[in-house]
Residue, then its C-alpha position, 0 to 999 in steps of 0.5 A: m139961548i145960553q148953553h150951560i156946559l159942565q167941565i169935570s176932569d181928572c177924577h182918578l177913580v180907583m178900584s172899589g174900597t181903595t183910595l188914591l193918596g188917601v183920597d176917596t176919589q169916588a166920594s170927591l167925584e160925587a161931591v162935585l156932581q152933587q154940588a154942580t147939579q144943585e146949582r143948575q142942570p147942565q146942557a152938556i158935560i165935558a170929562s176931560g181925561d184921567l177919568a180913571h187911575d185904575p183903567v179897567r172896565d168896572v171903573y169906567t162903568r162906575f164912572l158913567e153910572t155915577l154921572r147918570r145918577y146926577s145928570d142925563a145931559p149929553l156927555i163927551c169923554l176924553p182919554g187922559n194919560h192915566d186912561v186906556l182908550g180901548v178899555m174906555q171904548t169897550v164900555d161905550l163911554p160917550m166920545q162923539m162930538l156934541n152939537l148944541g144949538c149954534w155950538s159944537i164941541v169937539w175933542l183932540d186926543s193928546h194922550e198915550d195910554q198910561l204915559p204922562r207926556a202929551q202926544v198929538t200925532a198926525a192921526d189925531r189931527a186928522a181925527v179932530a179935522g174931520a170932526i170940525e168939518r162935520a160939526r154943525g155949530q156956528y162956533l166951535l169949543v175944542a176940548t183936550h187933556h194936556p195943557l196948551m200953556v206953560v203952567d210954571s211947574p217944571w214937572l208938569d210942563k215937560d209933559r204939556i202939548q209942544k208948540p201949542a201956539e202952532l197947534v191952536d193956529w192950525l185948529a183955527e185954520c181948520s175951523a174957518v172964518l165967519n162971515d164977519g171975519t171972526a174965528r169960528l174957534r172960540g175956546v179950548v179947554f184942557g185938564h191934567a194940571h189939577q188947577s184953575i188956569e186961564g189964558f190965550c194961545g196962538s196968533k188969534k189969542v184964542p182963550i184956553y182954560g184949565v179946570p181943577s181936578t174932581c179930587f186933589q189939586f197940584q200946587p201952582g208954581s211947584e218945582v216938583f210934584s206937590i199937592d195944594a190944599k184947595s178943594p175939589g173943583y169944576r168949571w162952568l162954561h156958558l156958551a152964548d149965541n153970539g159966540d161969547i164964552t163966560t166961565h167960572v170955576r167952583r170948588v166943593v169946600s165941604f169936601p176937605i182933602n187930606v192927602q197921604l203921600n205915603t199911601 
């Protein structure tokens, strides 16, 4: 059986009646969820951080209510640099690992509340190592917020996870090796970069995937903060029983983005 996982990220929801850079981020999230769930109903949803731009209870409650209007699939929510973890916890956003058939999805905290840089502490490592030890799946997918690779945008790259190859090798070591000698860790997904990214990391060449934002996108390869014209997007991850991952990014072309940088 293939597990069809929907990844969304960087929703940047703001207070009701307001916009962010002229973009109605609530409407763009709804457009993404409507299109994605019309394509198929996911077995699970990964929301990989920056769920809110105004990190208050009402915004997080609305985020969860919005998702539940479109899907009752198991959900795992990660904090991003614009989020406040304690507030997310007070509204009971689902943040526990997911066990789906022969797969488990665990998450690594890379955020500091409302600070842009990635920060993976010893406590964060201990938490993900414990989750990996408890995971029931034969195969593992790890989710985090910040990129695990250079994205060739200096203003973004300064805040990425440092020493990513060492970190991914450590995650693979924690995950153990299967009887056939292959790695249990099959992939890592992240957000933050507001663009579609695919690559490999670590000595085992673990696949890593970045996802577009559900609102506005960042211009790939930009030297300074710059907005791309691409539409809101999301990623499908198809997790097979043999440990393979196939994936593709989709965009909501019916929701044009008109950013107002002076807003």
